[in-house]
C-alpha positions in Angstrom: -28.0 -17.0 4.3 -28.6 -14.4 6.8 -25.0 -14.3 7.5 -24.8 -12.8 3.9 -27.5 -10.1 4.6 -26.7 -9.2 8.0 -23.2 -8.3 9.3 -24.3 -8.8 13.0 -25.7 -12.6 12.1 -22.4 -12.9 10.5 -20.3 -12.0 13.5 -22.7 -14.2 15.8 -22.3 -17.1 13.4 -18.7 -17.3 13.2 -17.7 -15.9 16.5 -15.5 -13.3 15.2 -12.7 -12.3 17.6 -10.8 -9.0 17.8 -6.9 -8.9 17.3 -6.5 -10.0 20.8 -8.6 -13.1 20.5 -11.6 -11.9 22.2 -15.0 -12.8 20.8 -16.7 -9.3 19.9 -19.0 -8.3 22.8 -21.2 -5.0 22.5 -21.7 -4.7 25.9 -19.3 -1.9 26.4 -19.6 -0.6 22.9 -23.5 -0.5 22.7 -23.3 3.0 20.5 -21.3 0.8 17.8 -24.0 -1.5 17.0 -26.0 0.9 14.7 -22.8 2.0 13.3 -21.6 -1.7 12.4 -24.8 -2.4 10.3 -24.8 1.1 8.7 -23.6 0.8 4.9 -24.8 4.1 4.2 -23.1 5.1 0.9 -21.6 8.2 2.8 -21.1 7.9 6.3 -18.6 10.0 8.7 -17.8 9.3 12.7 -16.5 12.3 14.7 -15.1 10.4 17.7 -12.7 10.4 20.7 -9.8 8.5 20.7 -9.7 4.6 21.3 -13.4 3.8 20.9 -13.3 0.8 18.7 -14.1 2.4 15.2 -11.1 1.0 13.6 -11.9 -2.5 14.4 -15.8 -1.7 13.3 -14.5 -0.3 10.0 -12.2 -3.4 9.1 -14.9 -6.0 10.1 -17.3 -3.7 8.0 -14.7 -3.8 5.3 -14.2 -7.3 5.1 -17.6 -8.3 5.4 -18.9 -5.5 2.8 -16.1 -6.5 0.2 -17.5 -10.3 0.5 -21.0 -9.5 0.2 -21.3 -6.2 -1.6 -18.9 -7.2 -4.4 -16.8 -4.1 -4.0 -13.1 -2.8 -4.4 -12.0 -0.8 -1.7 -9.2 1.6 -0.6 -8.6 1.8 3.2 -6.5 5.0 3.5 -4.3 6.1 6.7 -2.3 9.3 6.8 1.2 7.5 5.9 2.8 4.3 4.4 4.3 3.6 7.9 1.0 4.2 9.3 -0.4 1.2 6.6 2.3 -1.2 7.6 1.9 -0.7 11.2 -1.8 -1.2 11.2 -2.1 -3.9 8.8 0.6 -5.9 10.5 -0.4 -5.2 14.4 -4.3 -5.1 13.4 -5.7 -6.5 10.3 -3.4 -9.5 10.0 -3.9 -10.5 13.5 -8.0 -10.2 12.9 -7.4 -12.7 9.9 -5.1 -15.1 12.2 -7.8 -15.2 15.0 -10.7 -16.1 12.6 -10.5 -18.9 10.1 -13.5 -17.5 7.9 -11.3 -14.3 7.2 -8.4 -16.6 6.7 -10.3 -18.5 3.8 -11.5 -15.4 2.3 -8.0 -13.9 1.9 -5.9 -17.1 0.9 -5.5 -16.2 -2.9 -4.0 -12.6 -2.1 -2.9 -11.7 1.2 0.1 -8.9 1.4 0.6 -5.7 3.4 -0.7 -3.3 0.7 -3.7 -5.6 -0.9 -6.1 -8.4 0.2 -8.2 -10.2 -2.2 -11.6 -11.5 -1.3 -13.1 -13.4 -4.1 -12.9 -11.4 -7.4 -12.5 -8.0 -5.2 -9.5 -6.0 -3.7 -8.8 -4.3 -0.6 -5.9 -1.5 -1.1 -4.2 -0.2 1.8 -2.6 3.2 0.9 -1.1 6.2 2.6 -2.1 9.8 2.0 1.3 11.5 1.5 2.0 10.3 -2.1 0.1 11.5 -5.0 1.4 8.6 -7.2 -0.4 6.0 -5.2 -3.5 7.7 -5.4 -3.7 7.6 -9.0 -2.8 3.8 -9.6 -6.1 2.2 -8.7 -10.0 2.6 -8.9 -12.1 2.1 -6.2 -16.1 1.5 -5.4 -15.5 2.4 -1.6 -13.0 4.7 0.2 -12.4 4.3 4.0 -10.5 7.1 5.4 -9.0 6.5 8.8 -7.5 9.8 10.8 -8.3 12.3 8.0 -7.3 14.9 10.2 -3.7 13.6 10.0 -3.9 13.0 6.3 -2.6 15.5 3.3 -6.0 16.8 2.2 -5.1 17.1 -1.4 -4.3 13.5 -1.7 -7.6 12.7 -0.1 -9.5 14.6 -2.6 -7.6 12.5 -5.4 -8.5 9.3 -3.7 -12.0 10.7 -4.1 -11.6 11.0 -7.7 -10.7 7.5 -7.9 -14.6 6.7 -7.2 -15.6 8.5 -10.2 -15.9 5.5 -12.5 -17.9 3.4 -10.1 -21.6 3.1 -9.8 -21.4 3.1 -6.0 -19.2 6.0 -4.9 -19.0 5.1 -1.2 -17.2 7.0 1.4 -16.5 6.1 4.9 -14.5 8.7 7.1 -13.8 8.5 10.8 -11.4 10.3 12.7 -10.7 12.4 16.1 -11.3 16.0 15.1 -8.8 18.8 15.0 -9.8 22.3 14.0 -13.4 23.3 13.5 -14.5 23.2 9.8 -11.5 21.1 9.0 -11.0 17.5 8.5 -13.7 15.1 9.9 -15.7 18.2 11.4 -16.1 19.2 7.5 -17.8 16.2 7.0 -19.9 16.2 10.2 -21.1 19.4 9.2 -22.7 17.8 6.0 -24.3 15.0 8.0 -27.6 14.4 9.7 -25.6 14.6 13.1 -26.5 11.8 15.2 -26.3 12.0 19.1 -26.4 9.1 21.6 -29.4 9.7 23.7 -29.5 8.0 27.1 -32.2 8.2 30.1 -31.8 9.0 33.9 -34.0 6.6 36.3 -36.6 9.2 35.9 -36.7 9.1 32.0 -35.1 12.5 31.3 -33.6 11.7 27.9 -30.4 13.5 27.0 -27.1 13.4 25.5 -23.8 13.6 27.6 -21.9 16.8 27.3 -18.9 18.6 29.2 -19.1 19.8 31.8 -22.8 19.5 32.5 -23.2 15.9 32.7 -20.4 15.5 35.2 -20.8 16.7 39.0 -17.3 17.4 39.7 -17.2 17.5 43.4 -18.8 13.8 43.5 -17.1 12.6 40.5 -19.8 11.0 39.0 -21.9 11.3 35.8 -25.4 13.2 36.2 -28.4 14.0 34.9 -28.4 17.2 33.3 -32.0 17.6 34.1 -32.5 16.4 37.5 -28.9 16.0 38.8 -29.6 12.2 39.7 -26.4 9.8 39.3 -26.1 8.4 35.9 -25.0 4.7 36.2 -22.7 2.5 33.6 -26.1 0.9 32.7 -27.7 4.2 32.1 -25.0 5.0 29.7 -25.1 1.8 28.0 -29.0 1.9 27.4 -28.9 4.7 24.6 -30.1 5.4 21.2 -29.1 7.4 18.4 -31.1 10.1 17.0 -30.6 12.5 14.2 -30.5 16.3 14.7 -34.1 17.7 13.6 -34.2 19.2 10.2 -31.1 17.2 9.1 -33.1 13.9 7.8 -31.9 14.6 4.1 -28.1 15.3 4.9 -25.5 13.9 2.7 -23.7 11.9 5.1 -25.1 9.4 8.0 -23.0 10.9 10.8 -22.1 10.0 14.4 -20.3 11.8 17.3 -18.8 9.4 19.7 -17.2 10.8 23.0 -15.5 9.1 25.9 -18.3 10.4 28.1 -20.5 7.5 26.4 -18.2 4.8 27.2 -19.2 2.7 30.1 -15.4 1.9 30.9 -14.5 5.3 31.2 -15.3 6.7 34.8 -16.2 10.4 35.5 -13.2 10.4 37.5 -11.0 9.5 34.8 -12.8 12.1 32.4 -12.1 14.7 35.3 -8.3 13.4 35.1 -8.1 14.0 31.5 -9.3 17.4 31.9 -6.6 18.3 34.6 -3.6 16.4 33.1 -4.1 17.1 29.4 -3.9 19.9 27.0 -7.1 21.7 26.4 -6.5 20.7 22.8 -6.1 17.1 23.7 -9.3 16.9 25.8 -11.5 18.4 23.2 -10.3 16.5 20.2 -9.5 13.0 22.2 -11.6 12.8 24.8 -14.8 14.9 23.9 -14.4 14.2 20.2 -14.9 17.7 19.4 -12.8 20.4 17.4 -10.9 22.9 19.2 -9.8 26.2 18.4 -7.8 28.2 21.2 -7.9 31.7 22.0 -4.8 34.3 21.1 -3.5 34.0 17.8 -4.0 30.4 17.0 -4.3 29.7 13.2 -7.0 27.3 12.3 -6.6 24.6 9.5 -9.5 26.1 7.5 -7.8 29.6 7.3 -4.6 28.2 6.7 -6.0 26.2 3.7 -7.8 29.4 2.5 -4.6 31.1 2.2 
């Protein structure tokens, strides 16, 4: 059946809802369409905050476990994060979707869900003990920059006996060369390309893509205003020369999100710290001036 081969056919057939009970709609998240169907063994997403990636990976997780017969570990920074996320998001997904209730009827706890003969284990990254108790075919690491890095490496070791060894990592970044940015550097570095009405193709960047006086998005080539629909109609393109990279990589910033206006971006830039603006709005690593010590240098010492 098509829904066993295509996650988008599955989402459509069962009218899958989010945790709020709304049927998934890609109109404001067109950049997630390709990420939903990307089941590359190695995948990373360097992203801004609140762009829909946790929803994406949870649904990919359930569909992938069911149809690809994998055991998985979903890793969050702390055990408290696990309890909050499973209770407030994962369990609400299940409650809103009868097909997910059917899939998880044999075993459904905070730390473990069973789908057929396979299991999803939800774990935090601050306990070495939890990282050595289970094997895995597929690790999904949520907010790796806030996680304990040596324990993340231990979770990676749990893939050694698998024939799959899948690893999907997604997070807003912190410092250059650390956490998600380290994996992004090993990826094919895909950018979301959009066109203005004069067909100039580009990716959105700060500050060139915003006219600060008019508070609008603008074409970096001709200065024409970019509408919300211009930003919706895009395509992912990998960086030239990176076709054979280890990871399938995506970069998502709030500039790509049709529901976020240029005025809001300017407000974030004015009201938030520079570090917050780069990490959680632009989805870029940040290294401040002066004597700021970046994580990569700290780790080396």
